[in-house]
mmCIF entry with sequence, helices, sheets and N, C-alpha, C, O atoms, coordinates in Angstrom:
data_MODEL
# 
_entry.id   MODEL 
# 
_entity.id                         1 
_entity.type                       polymer 
_entity.pdbx_number_of_molecules   1 
# 
_entity_poly.entity_id                      1 
_entity_poly.type                           'polypeptide(L)' 
_entity_poly.nstd_linkage                   no 
_entity_poly.nstd_monomer                   no 
_entity_poly.pdbx_seq_one_letter_code       IKLIAQGNNTQLQNKVLNSIMPTFQVFESINDQIDKAITPLQIPLYQQLTP 
_entity_poly.pdbx_seq_one_letter_code_can   IKLIAQGNNTQLQNKVLNSIMPTFQVFESINDQIDKAITPLQIPLYQQLTP 
_entity_poly.pdbx_strand_id                 A 
# 
loop_
_entity_poly_seq.entity_id 
_entity_poly_seq.num 
_entity_poly_seq.mon_id 
_entity_poly_seq.hetero 
1 1  ILE n 
1 2  LYS n 
1 3  LEU n 
1 4  ILE n 
1 5  ALA n 
1 6  GLN n 
1 7  GLY n 
1 8  ASN n 
1 9  ASN n 
1 10 THR n 
1 11 GLN n 
1 12 LEU n 
1 13 GLN n 
1 14 ASN n 
1 15 LYS n 
1 16 VAL n 
1 17 LEU n 
1 18 ASN n 
1 19 SER n 
1 20 ILE n 
1 21 MET n 
1 22 PRO n 
1 23 THR n 
1 24 PHE n 
1 25 GLN n 
1 26 VAL n 
1 27 PHE n 
1 28 GLU n 
1 29 SER n 
1 30 ILE n 
1 31 ASN n 
1 32 ASP n 
1 33 GLN n 
1 34 ILE n 
1 35 ASP n 
1 36 LYS n 
1 37 ALA n 
1 38 ILE n 
1 39 THR n 
1 40 PRO n 
1 41 LEU n 
1 42 GLN n 
1 43 ILE n 
1 44 PRO n 
1 45 LEU n 
1 46 TYR n 
1 47 GLN n 
1 48 GLN n 
1 49 LEU n 
1 50 THR n 
1 51 PRO n 
# 
_struct_asym.id          A 
_struct_asym.entity_id   1 
# 
_struct_conf.conf_type_id            HELX_P 
_struct_conf.id                      HELX_P1 
_struct_conf.pdbx_PDB_helix_id       AA1 
_struct_conf.beg_label_comp_id       LYS 
_struct_conf.beg_label_asym_id       A 
_struct_conf.beg_label_seq_id        2 
_struct_conf.pdbx_beg_PDB_ins_code   ? 
_struct_conf.end_label_comp_id       LEU 
_struct_conf.end_label_asym_id       A 
_struct_conf.end_label_seq_id        49 
_struct_conf.pdbx_end_PDB_ins_code   ? 
_struct_conf.beg_auth_comp_id        LYS 
_struct_conf.beg_auth_asym_id        A 
_struct_conf.beg_auth_seq_id         2 
_struct_conf.end_auth_comp_id        LEU 
_struct_conf.end_auth_asym_id        A 
_struct_conf.end_auth_seq_id         49 
_struct_conf.pdbx_PDB_helix_class    1 
_struct_conf.details                 ? 
_struct_conf.pdbx_PDB_helix_length   48 
# 
_struct_conf_type.id          HELX_P 
_struct_conf_type.criteria    ? 
_struct_conf_type.reference   ? 
# 
loop_
_atom_site.group_PDB 
_atom_site.id 
_atom_site.type_symbol 
_atom_site.label_atom_id 
_atom_site.label_alt_id 
_atom_site.label_comp_id 
_atom_site.label_asym_id 
_atom_site.label_entity_id 
_atom_site.label_seq_id 
_atom_site.pdbx_PDB_ins_code 
_atom_site.Cartn_x 
_atom_site.Cartn_y 
_atom_site.Cartn_z 
_atom_site.occupancy 
_atom_site.B_iso_or_equiv 
_atom_site.pdbx_formal_charge 
_atom_site.auth_seq_id 
_atom_site.auth_comp_id 
_atom_site.auth_asym_id 
_atom_site.auth_atom_id 
_atom_site.pdbx_PDB_model_num 
ATOM 1   N N  . ILE A 1 1  ? -2.127  29.310  -36.978 1.00 0.00 ? 1  ILE A N  1 
ATOM 2   C CA . ILE A 1 1  ? -1.789  29.522  -35.489 1.00 0.00 ? 1  ILE A CA 1 
ATOM 3   C C  . ILE A 1 1  ? -2.350  28.337  -34.690 1.00 0.00 ? 1  ILE A C  1 
ATOM 4   O O  . ILE A 1 1  ? -1.661  27.819  -33.811 1.00 0.00 ? 1  ILE A O  1 
ATOM 5   N N  . LYS A 1 2  ? -3.530  27.916  -34.962 1.00 0.00 ? 2  LYS A N  1 
ATOM 6   C CA . LYS A 1 2  ? -4.147  26.791  -34.228 1.00 0.00 ? 2  LYS A CA 1 
ATOM 7   C C  . LYS A 1 2  ? -3.282  25.590  -34.399 1.00 0.00 ? 2  LYS A C  1 
ATOM 8   O O  . LYS A 1 2  ? -2.949  24.910  -33.429 1.00 0.00 ? 2  LYS A O  1 
ATOM 9   N N  . LEU A 1 3  ? -2.919  25.322  -35.598 1.00 0.00 ? 3  LEU A N  1 
ATOM 10  C CA . LEU A 1 3  ? -2.097  24.000  -35.928 1.00 0.00 ? 3  LEU A CA 1 
ATOM 11  C C  . LEU A 1 3  ? -0.809  24.063  -35.057 1.00 0.00 ? 3  LEU A C  1 
ATOM 12  O O  . LEU A 1 3  ? -0.485  23.093  -34.372 1.00 0.00 ? 3  LEU A O  1 
ATOM 13  N N  . ILE A 1 4  ? -0.021  25.294  -35.087 1.00 0.00 ? 4  ILE A N  1 
ATOM 14  C CA . ILE A 1 4  ? 1.096   25.435  -34.330 1.00 0.00 ? 4  ILE A CA 1 
ATOM 15  C C  . ILE A 1 4  ? 0.751   25.111  -32.788 1.00 0.00 ? 4  ILE A C  1 
ATOM 16  O O  . ILE A 1 4  ? 1.380   24.265  -32.151 1.00 0.00 ? 4  ILE A O  1 
ATOM 17  N N  . ALA A 1 5  ? -0.117  25.730  -32.349 1.00 0.00 ? 5  ALA A N  1 
ATOM 18  C CA . ALA A 1 5  ? -0.598  25.543  -30.875 1.00 0.00 ? 5  ALA A CA 1 
ATOM 19  C C  . ALA A 1 5  ? -0.777  24.082  -30.545 1.00 0.00 ? 5  ALA A C  1 
ATOM 20  O O  . ALA A 1 5  ? -0.261  23.563  -29.556 1.00 0.00 ? 5  ALA A O  1 
ATOM 21  N N  . GLN A 1 6  ? -1.583  23.396  -31.478 1.00 0.00 ? 6  GLN A N  1 
ATOM 22  C CA . GLN A 1 6  ? -1.826  21.939  -31.313 1.00 0.00 ? 6  GLN A CA 1 
ATOM 23  C C  . GLN A 1 6  ? -0.456  21.221  -31.268 1.00 0.00 ? 6  GLN A C  1 
ATOM 24  O O  . GLN A 1 6  ? -0.137  20.491  -30.329 1.00 0.00 ? 6  GLN A O  1 
ATOM 25  N N  . GLY A 1 7  ? 0.319   21.463  -32.315 1.00 0.00 ? 7  GLY A N  1 
ATOM 26  C CA . GLY A 1 7  ? 1.569   20.734  -32.340 1.00 0.00 ? 7  GLY A CA 1 
ATOM 27  C C  . GLY A 1 7  ? 2.419   20.941  -31.149 1.00 0.00 ? 7  GLY A C  1 
ATOM 28  O O  . GLY A 1 7  ? 2.980   19.964  -30.654 1.00 0.00 ? 7  GLY A O  1 
ATOM 29  N N  . ASN A 1 8  ? 2.571   22.144  -30.631 1.00 0.00 ? 8  ASN A N  1 
ATOM 30  C CA . ASN A 1 8  ? 3.262   22.429  -29.357 1.00 0.00 ? 8  ASN A CA 1 
ATOM 31  C C  . ASN A 1 8  ? 2.619   21.751  -28.170 1.00 0.00 ? 8  ASN A C  1 
ATOM 32  O O  . ASN A 1 8  ? 3.304   21.316  -27.244 1.00 0.00 ? 8  ASN A O  1 
ATOM 33  N N  . ASN A 1 9  ? 1.321   21.663  -28.199 1.00 0.00 ? 9  ASN A N  1 
ATOM 34  C CA . ASN A 1 9  ? 0.557   21.008  -27.143 1.00 0.00 ? 9  ASN A CA 1 
ATOM 35  C C  . ASN A 1 9  ? 0.899   19.583  -27.204 1.00 0.00 ? 9  ASN A C  1 
ATOM 36  O O  . ASN A 1 9  ? 1.137   19.027  -26.132 1.00 0.00 ? 9  ASN A O  1 
ATOM 37  N N  . THR A 1 10 ? 0.962   18.881  -28.330 1.00 0.00 ? 10 THR A N  1 
ATOM 38  C CA . THR A 1 10 ? 1.198   17.573  -28.436 1.00 0.00 ? 10 THR A CA 1 
ATOM 39  C C  . THR A 1 10 ? 2.688   17.249  -27.971 1.00 0.00 ? 10 THR A C  1 
ATOM 40  O O  . THR A 1 10 ? 2.976   16.198  -27.398 1.00 0.00 ? 10 THR A O  1 
ATOM 41  N N  . GLN A 1 11 ? 3.459   18.089  -28.223 1.00 0.00 ? 11 GLN A N  1 
ATOM 42  C CA . GLN A 1 11 ? 5.035   17.925  -27.762 1.00 0.00 ? 11 GLN A CA 1 
ATOM 43  C C  . GLN A 1 11 ? 4.984   18.067  -26.267 1.00 0.00 ? 11 GLN A C  1 
ATOM 44  O O  . GLN A 1 11 ? 5.627   17.285  -25.566 1.00 0.00 ? 11 GLN A O  1 
ATOM 45  N N  . LEU A 1 12 ? 4.257   19.018  -25.746 1.00 0.00 ? 12 LEU A N  1 
ATOM 46  C CA . LEU A 1 12 ? 4.235   19.246  -24.214 1.00 0.00 ? 12 LEU A CA 1 
ATOM 47  C C  . LEU A 1 12 ? 3.565   17.987  -23.632 1.00 0.00 ? 12 LEU A C  1 
ATOM 48  O O  . LEU A 1 12 ? 4.066   17.478  -22.629 1.00 0.00 ? 12 LEU A O  1 
ATOM 49  N N  . GLN A 1 13 ? 2.491   17.466  -24.182 1.00 0.00 ? 13 GLN A N  1 
ATOM 50  C CA . GLN A 1 13 ? 1.818   16.280  -23.602 1.00 0.00 ? 13 GLN A CA 1 
ATOM 51  C C  . GLN A 1 13 ? 2.844   15.100  -23.628 1.00 0.00 ? 13 GLN A C  1 
ATOM 52  O O  . GLN A 1 13 ? 2.934   14.347  -22.658 1.00 0.00 ? 13 GLN A O  1 
ATOM 53  N N  . ASN A 1 14 ? 3.565   14.953  -24.671 1.00 0.00 ? 14 ASN A N  1 
ATOM 54  C CA . ASN A 1 14 ? 4.568   13.883  -24.761 1.00 0.00 ? 14 ASN A CA 1 
ATOM 55  C C  . ASN A 1 14 ? 5.570   13.949  -23.815 1.00 0.00 ? 14 ASN A C  1 
ATOM 56  O O  . ASN A 1 14 ? 5.987   12.936  -23.253 1.00 0.00 ? 14 ASN A O  1 
ATOM 57  N N  . LYS A 1 15 ? 6.021   15.139  -23.574 1.00 0.00 ? 15 LYS A N  1 
ATOM 58  C CA . LYS A 1 15 ? 7.064   15.442  -22.603 1.00 0.00 ? 15 LYS A CA 1 
ATOM 59  C C  . LYS A 1 15 ? 6.529   15.007  -21.199 1.00 0.00 ? 15 LYS A C  1 
ATOM 60  O O  . LYS A 1 15 ? 7.215   14.319  -20.443 1.00 0.00 ? 15 LYS A O  1 
ATOM 61  N N  . VAL A 1 16 ? 5.284   15.438  -20.891 1.00 0.00 ? 16 VAL A N  1 
ATOM 62  C CA . VAL A 1 16 ? 4.664   15.197  -19.685 1.00 0.00 ? 16 VAL A CA 1 
ATOM 63  C C  . VAL A 1 16 ? 4.518   13.681  -19.382 1.00 0.00 ? 16 VAL A C  1 
ATOM 64  O O  . VAL A 1 16 ? 4.792   13.167  -18.298 1.00 0.00 ? 16 VAL A O  1 
ATOM 65  N N  . LEU A 1 17 ? 4.058   13.043  -20.461 1.00 0.00 ? 17 LEU A N  1 
ATOM 66  C CA . LEU A 1 17 ? 3.912   11.656  -20.453 1.00 0.00 ? 17 LEU A CA 1 
ATOM 67  C C  . LEU A 1 17 ? 5.215   10.861  -20.295 1.00 0.00 ? 17 LEU A C  1 
ATOM 68  O O  . LEU A 1 17 ? 5.288   9.861   -19.581 1.00 0.00 ? 17 LEU A O  1 
ATOM 69  N N  . ASN A 1 18 ? 6.244   11.364  -21.007 1.00 0.00 ? 18 ASN A N  1 
ATOM 70  C CA . ASN A 1 18 ? 7.571   10.601  -20.911 1.00 0.00 ? 18 ASN A CA 1 
ATOM 71  C C  . ASN A 1 18 ? 8.012   10.770  -19.532 1.00 0.00 ? 18 ASN A C  1 
ATOM 72  O O  . ASN A 1 18 ? 8.587   9.814   -19.011 1.00 0.00 ? 18 ASN A O  1 
ATOM 73  N N  . SER A 1 19 ? 7.827   11.863  -18.845 1.00 0.00 ? 19 SER A N  1 
ATOM 74  C CA . SER A 1 19 ? 8.413   12.092  -17.543 1.00 0.00 ? 19 SER A CA 1 
ATOM 75  C C  . SER A 1 19 ? 7.477   11.343  -16.530 1.00 0.00 ? 19 SER A C  1 
ATOM 76  O O  . SER A 1 19 ? 7.998   10.930  -15.494 1.00 0.00 ? 19 SER A O  1 
ATOM 77  N N  . ILE A 1 20 ? 6.229   11.150  -16.730 1.00 0.00 ? 20 ILE A N  1 
ATOM 78  C CA . ILE A 1 20 ? 5.370   10.433  -15.748 1.00 0.00 ? 20 ILE A CA 1 
ATOM 79  C C  . ILE A 1 20 ? 5.479   8.906   -16.026 1.00 0.00 ? 20 ILE A C  1 
ATOM 80  O O  . ILE A 1 20 ? 5.370   8.153   -15.059 1.00 0.00 ? 20 ILE A O  1 
ATOM 81  N N  . MET A 1 21 ? 5.675   8.409   -17.207 1.00 0.00 ? 21 MET A N  1 
ATOM 82  C CA . MET A 1 21 ? 5.584   6.951   -17.377 1.00 0.00 ? 21 MET A CA 1 
ATOM 83  C C  . MET A 1 21 ? 6.507   6.013   -16.596 1.00 0.00 ? 21 MET A C  1 
ATOM 84  O O  . MET A 1 21 ? 6.141   4.929   -16.143 1.00 0.00 ? 21 MET A O  1 
ATOM 85  N N  . PRO A 1 22 ? 7.874   6.583   -16.467 1.00 0.00 ? 22 PRO A N  1 
ATOM 86  C CA . PRO A 1 22 ? 8.620   5.717   -15.660 1.00 0.00 ? 22 PRO A CA 1 
ATOM 87  C C  . PRO A 1 22 ? 8.156   5.504   -14.277 1.00 0.00 ? 22 PRO A C  1 
ATOM 88  O O  . PRO A 1 22 ? 8.273   4.403   -13.738 1.00 0.00 ? 22 PRO A O  1 
ATOM 89  N N  . THR A 1 23 ? 7.572   6.637   -13.616 1.00 0.00 ? 23 THR A N  1 
ATOM 90  C CA . THR A 1 23 ? 6.962   6.496   -12.215 1.00 0.00 ? 23 THR A CA 1 
ATOM 91  C C  . THR A 1 23 ? 5.916   5.449   -12.277 1.00 0.00 ? 23 THR A C  1 
ATOM 92  O O  . THR A 1 23 ? 5.866   4.540   -11.448 1.00 0.00 ? 23 THR A O  1 
ATOM 93  N N  . PHE A 1 24 ? 4.988   5.586   -13.365 1.00 0.00 ? 24 PHE A N  1 
ATOM 94  C CA . PHE A 1 24 ? 3.859   4.599   -13.455 1.00 0.00 ? 24 PHE A CA 1 
ATOM 95  C C  . PHE A 1 24 ? 4.378   3.179   -13.433 1.00 0.00 ? 24 PHE A C  1 
ATOM 96  O O  . PHE A 1 24 ? 3.861   2.314   -12.726 1.00 0.00 ? 24 PHE A O  1 
ATOM 97  N N  . GLN A 1 25 ? 5.434   2.956   -14.241 1.00 0.00 ? 25 GLN A N  1 
ATOM 98  C CA . GLN A 1 25 ? 6.027   1.570   -14.376 1.00 0.00 ? 25 GLN A CA 1 
ATOM 99  C C  . GLN A 1 25 ? 6.586   1.088   -13.062 1.00 0.00 ? 25 GLN A C  1 
ATOM 100 O O  . GLN A 1 25 ? 6.451   -0.083  -12.706 1.00 0.00 ? 25 GLN A O  1 
ATOM 101 N N  . VAL A 1 26 ? 7.273   2.078   -12.276 1.00 0.00 ? 26 VAL A N  1 
ATOM 102 C CA . VAL A 1 26 ? 7.675   1.598   -10.897 1.00 0.00 ? 26 VAL A CA 1 
ATOM 103 C C  . VAL A 1 26 ? 6.472   1.248   -10.087 1.00 0.00 ? 26 VAL A C  1 
ATOM 104 O O  . VAL A 1 26 ? 6.499   0.197   -9.447  1.00 0.00 ? 26 VAL A O  1 
ATOM 105 N N  . PHE A 1 27 ? 5.383   2.043   -10.046 1.00 0.00 ? 27 PHE A N  1 
ATOM 106 C CA . PHE A 1 27 ? 4.301   1.617   -9.290  1.00 0.00 ? 27 PHE A CA 1 
ATOM 107 C C  . PHE A 1 27 ? 3.733   0.282   -9.634  1.00 0.00 ? 27 PHE A C  1 
ATOM 108 O O  . PHE A 1 27 ? 3.424   -0.566  -8.797  1.00 0.00 ? 27 PHE A O  1 
ATOM 109 N N  . GLU A 1 28 ? 3.605   0.143   -11.071 1.00 0.00 ? 28 GLU A N  1 
ATOM 110 C CA . GLU A 1 28 ? 3.061   -1.137  -11.439 1.00 0.00 ? 28 GLU A CA 1 
ATOM 111 C C  . GLU A 1 28 ? 3.856   -2.391  -11.006 1.00 0.00 ? 28 GLU A C  1 
ATOM 112 O O  . GLU A 1 28 ? 3.307   -3.421  -10.614 1.00 0.00 ? 28 GLU A O  1 
ATOM 113 N N  . SER A 1 29 ? 5.173   -2.225  -11.106 1.00 0.00 ? 29 SER A N  1 
ATOM 114 C CA . SER A 1 29 ? 6.051   -3.316  -10.660 1.00 0.00 ? 29 SER A CA 1 
ATOM 115 C C  . SER A 1 29 ? 5.930   -3.506  -9.196  1.00 0.00 ? 29 SER A C  1 
ATOM 116 O O  . SER A 1 29 ? 6.010   -4.642  -8.731  1.00 0.00 ? 29 SER A O  1 
ATOM 117 N N  . ILE A 1 30 ? 5.745   -2.481  -8.443  1.00 0.00 ? 30 ILE A N  1 
ATOM 118 C CA . ILE A 1 30 ? 5.559   -2.558  -6.974  1.00 0.00 ? 30 ILE A CA 1 
ATOM 119 C C  . ILE A 1 30 ? 4.359   -3.288  -6.714  1.00 0.00 ? 30 ILE A C  1 
ATOM 120 O O  . ILE A 1 30 ? 4.314   -4.215  -5.905  1.00 0.00 ? 30 ILE A O  1 
ATOM 121 N N  . ASN A 1 31 ? 3.283   -2.846  -7.457  1.00 0.00 ? 31 ASN A N  1 
ATOM 122 C CA . ASN A 1 31 ? 1.849   -3.464  -7.391  1.00 0.00 ? 31 ASN A CA 1 
ATOM 123 C C  . ASN A 1 31 ? 2.041   -5.006  -7.676  1.00 0.00 ? 31 ASN A C  1 
ATOM 124 O O  . ASN A 1 31 ? 1.616   -5.825  -6.862  1.00 0.00 ? 31 ASN A O  1 
ATOM 125 N N  . ASP A 1 32 ? 2.684   -5.400  -8.837  1.00 0.00 ? 32 ASP A N  1 
ATOM 126 C CA . ASP A 1 32 ? 2.911   -6.763  -8.937  1.00 0.00 ? 32 ASP A CA 1 
ATOM 127 C C  . ASP A 1 32 ? 3.598   -7.633  -7.880  1.00 0.00 ? 32 ASP A C  1 
ATOM 128 O O  . ASP A 1 32 ? 3.280   -8.783  -7.576  1.00 0.00 ? 32 ASP A O  1 
ATOM 129 N N  . GLN A 1 33 ? 4.602   -6.891  -7.364  1.00 0.00 ? 33 GLN A N  1 
ATOM 130 C CA . GLN A 1 33 ? 5.358   -7.627  -6.241  1.00 0.00 ? 33 GLN A CA 1 
ATOM 131 C C  . GLN A 1 33 ? 4.430   -7.683  -4.994  1.00 0.00 ? 33 GLN A C  1 
ATOM 132 O O  . GLN A 1 33 ? 4.524   -8.664  -4.257  1.00 0.00 ? 33 GLN A O  1 
ATOM 133 N N  . ILE A 1 34 ? 3.622   -6.788  -4.733  1.00 0.00 ? 34 ILE A N  1 
ATOM 134 C CA . ILE A 1 34 ? 2.641   -6.872  -3.486  1.00 0.00 ? 34 ILE A CA 1 
ATOM 135 C C  . ILE A 1 34 ? 1.566   -8.027  -3.993  1.00 0.00 ? 34 ILE A C  1 
ATOM 136 O O  . ILE A 1 34 ? 1.183   -8.860  -3.171  1.00 0.00 ? 34 ILE A O  1 
ATOM 137 N N  . ASP A 1 35 ? 1.164   -8.061  -5.131  1.00 0.00 ? 35 ASP A N  1 
ATOM 138 C CA . ASP A 1 35 ? 0.197   -9.040  -5.366  1.00 0.00 ? 35 ASP A CA 1 
ATOM 139 C C  . ASP A 1 35 ? 0.689   -10.433 -5.268  1.00 0.00 ? 35 ASP A C  1 
ATOM 140 O O  . ASP A 1 35 ? -0.003  -11.323 -4.774  1.00 0.00 ? 35 ASP A O  1 
ATOM 141 N N  . LYS A 1 36 ? 1.988   -10.644 -5.778  1.00 0.00 ? 36 LYS A N  1 
ATOM 142 C CA . LYS A 1 36 ? 2.699   -11.907 -5.591  1.00 0.00 ? 36 LYS A CA 1 
ATOM 143 C C  . LYS A 1 36 ? 2.918   -12.196 -4.198  1.00 0.00 ? 36 LYS A C  1 
ATOM 144 O O  . LYS A 1 36 ? 2.871   -13.371 -3.832  1.00 0.00 ? 36 LYS A O  1 
ATOM 145 N N  . ALA A 1 37 ? 3.159   -11.238 -3.343  1.00 0.00 ? 37 ALA A N  1 
ATOM 146 C CA . ALA A 1 37 ? 3.359   -11.566 -1.973  1.00 0.00 ? 37 ALA A CA 1 
ATOM 147 C C  . ALA A 1 37 ? 2.181   -11.801 -1.119  1.00 0.00 ? 37 ALA A C  1 
ATOM 148 O O  . ALA A 1 37 ? 2.180   -12.505 -0.109  1.00 0.00 ? 37 ALA A O  1 
ATOM 149 N N  . ILE A 1 38 ? 1.185   -11.159 -1.601  1.00 0.00 ? 38 ILE A N  1 
ATOM 150 C CA . ILE A 1 38 ? -0.194  -11.297 -0.784  1.00 0.00 ? 38 ILE A CA 1 
ATOM 151 C C  . ILE A 1 38 ? -0.961  -12.471 -1.223  1.00 0.00 ? 38 ILE A C  1 
ATOM 152 O O  . ILE A 1 38 ? -1.663  -13.078 -0.414  1.00 0.00 ? 38 ILE A O  1 
ATOM 153 N N  . THR A 1 39 ? -0.860  -12.868 -2.588  1.00 0.00 ? 39 THR A N  1 
ATOM 154 C CA . THR A 1 39 ? -1.802  -13.979 -3.008  1.00 0.00 ? 39 THR A CA 1 
ATOM 155 C C  . THR A 1 39 ? -1.654  -15.282 -2.281  1.00 0.00 ? 39 THR A C  1 
ATOM 156 O O  . THR A 1 39 ? -2.643  -15.969 -2.026  1.00 0.00 ? 39 THR A O  1 
ATOM 157 N N  . PRO A 1 40 ? -0.412  -15.642 -1.937  1.00 0.00 ? 40 PRO A N  1 
ATOM 158 C CA . PRO A 1 40 ? -0.154  -16.928 -1.152  1.00 0.00 ? 40 PRO A CA 1 
ATOM 159 C C  . PRO A 1 40 ? -0.787  -16.815 0.237   1.00 0.00 ? 40 PRO A C  1 
ATOM 160 O O  . PRO A 1 40 ? -1.256  -17.796 0.814   1.00 0.00 ? 40 PRO A O  1 
ATOM 161 N N  . LEU A 1 41 ? -0.781  -15.564 0.757   1.00 0.00 ? 41 LEU A N  1 
ATOM 162 C CA . LEU A 1 41 ? -1.265  -15.362 2.166   1.00 0.00 ? 41 LEU A CA 1 
ATOM 163 C C  . LEU A 1 41 ? -2.765  -15.340 2.048   1.00 0.00 ? 41 LEU A C  1 
ATOM 164 O O  . LEU A 1 41 ? -3.378  -15.689 3.057   1.00 0.00 ? 41 LEU A O  1 
ATOM 165 N N  . GLN A 1 42 ? -3.443  -14.998 1.016   1.00 0.00 ? 42 GLN A N  1 
ATOM 166 C CA . GLN A 1 42 ? -4.898  -14.795 0.901   1.00 0.00 ? 42 GLN A CA 1 
ATOM 167 C C  . GLN A 1 42 ? -5.533  -16.250 0.915   1.00 0.00 ? 42 GLN A C  1 
ATOM 168 O O  . GLN A 1 42 ? -6.551  -16.486 1.565   1.00 0.00 ? 42 GLN A O  1 
ATOM 169 N N  . ILE A 1 43 ? -4.945  -17.111 0.242   1.00 0.00 ? 43 ILE A N  1 
ATOM 170 C CA . ILE A 1 43 ? -5.527  -18.516 0.003   1.00 0.00 ? 43 ILE A CA 1 
ATOM 171 C C  . ILE A 1 43 ? -5.766  -19.146 1.391   1.00 0.00 ? 43 ILE A C  1 
ATOM 172 O O  . ILE A 1 43 ? -6.899  -19.494 1.723   1.00 0.00 ? 43 ILE A O  1 
ATOM 173 N N  . PRO A 1 44 ? -4.673  -19.295 2.221   1.00 0.00 ? 44 PRO A N  1 
ATOM 174 C CA . PRO A 1 44 ? -5.024  -19.971 3.548   1.00 0.00 ? 44 PRO A CA 1 
ATOM 175 C C  . PRO A 1 44 ? -5.952  -19.229 4.294   1.00 0.00 ? 44 PRO A C  1 
ATOM 176 O O  . PRO A 1 44 ? -6.772  -19.882 4.939   1.00 0.00 ? 44 PRO A O  1 
ATOM 177 N N  . LEU A 1 45 ? -6.006  -17.862 4.350   1.00 0.00 ? 45 LEU A N  1 
ATOM 178 C CA . LEU A 1 45 ? -6.815  -16.972 5.045   1.00 0.00 ? 45 LEU A CA 1 
ATOM 179 C C  . LEU A 1 45 ? -8.369  -17.252 4.648   1.00 0.00 ? 45 LEU A C  1 
ATOM 180 O O  . LEU A 1 45 ? -9.306  -17.433 5.425   1.00 0.00 ? 45 LEU A O  1 
ATOM 181 N N  . TYR A 1 46 ? -8.385  -17.238 3.247   1.00 0.00 ? 46 TYR A N  1 
ATOM 182 C CA . TYR A 1 46 ? -9.812  -17.533 2.788   1.00 0.00 ? 46 TYR A CA 1 
ATOM 183 C C  . TYR A 1 46 ? -10.303 -18.869 3.122   1.00 0.00 ? 46 TYR A C  1 
ATOM 184 O O  . TYR A 1 46 ? -11.504 -19.006 3.356   1.00 0.00 ? 46 TYR A O  1 
ATOM 185 N N  . GLN A 1 47 ? -9.463  -19.926 3.174   1.00 0.00 ? 47 GLN A N  1 
ATOM 186 C CA . GLN A 1 47 ? -9.919  -21.187 3.550   1.00 0.00 ? 47 GLN A CA 1 
ATOM 187 C C  . GLN A 1 47 ? -10.296 -21.305 4.968   1.00 0.00 ? 47 GLN A C  1 
ATOM 188 O O  . GLN A 1 47 ? -11.184 -22.065 5.353   1.00 0.00 ? 47 GLN A O  1 
ATOM 189 N N  . GLN A 1 48 ? -9.576  -20.508 5.772   1.00 0.00 ? 48 GLN A N  1 
ATOM 190 C CA . GLN A 1 48 ? -9.844  -20.539 7.226   1.00 0.00 ? 48 GLN A CA 1 
ATOM 191 C C  . GLN A 1 48 ? -11.258 -19.891 7.509   1.00 0.00 ? 48 GLN A C  1 
ATOM 192 O O  . GLN A 1 48 ? -12.079 -20.297 8.331   1.00 0.00 ? 48 GLN A O  1 
ATOM 193 N N  . LEU A 1 49 ? -11.386 -18.758 6.629   1.00 0.00 ? 49 LEU A N  1 
ATOM 194 C CA . LEU A 1 49 ? -12.836 -18.078 6.925   1.00 0.00 ? 49 LEU A CA 1 
ATOM 195 C C  . LEU A 1 49 ? -14.010 -18.746 6.391   1.00 0.00 ? 49 LEU A C  1 
ATOM 196 O O  . LEU A 1 49 ? -15.137 -18.496 6.819   1.00 0.00 ? 49 LEU A O  1 
ATOM 197 N N  . THR A 1 50 ? -13.776 -19.614 5.441   1.00 0.00 ? 50 THR A N  1 
ATOM 198 C CA . THR A 1 50 ? -14.820 -20.483 4.768   1.00 0.00 ? 50 THR A CA 1 
ATOM 199 C C  . THR A 1 50 ? -15.194 -21.558 5.788   1.00 0.00 ? 50 THR A C  1 
ATOM 200 O O  . THR A 1 50 ? -14.340 -22.362 6.163   1.00 0.00 ? 50 THR A O  1 
ATOM 201 N N  . PRO A 1 51 ? -16.296 -21.590 6.192   1.00 0.00 ? 51 PRO A N  1 
ATOM 202 C CA . PRO A 1 51 ? -16.708 -22.682 7.029   1.00 0.00 ? 51 PRO A CA 1 
ATOM 203 C C  . PRO A 1 51 ? -16.801 -24.199 6.291   1.00 0.00 ? 51 PRO A C  1 
ATOM 204 O O  . PRO A 1 51 ? -17.147 -25.183 6.945   1.00 0.00 ? 51 PRO A O  1 
# 
């Protein structure tokens, strides 16, 4: 009985992971785009702040 429960649990976890992963990938790509957009802005700002 425990083995069956664990097997079902694994399937459930896989289903949950599979449904969540695309969302994470979207967030990661948005994060990458934000980083690419911000990095060029940060450098001049940092140079201005440094005496």
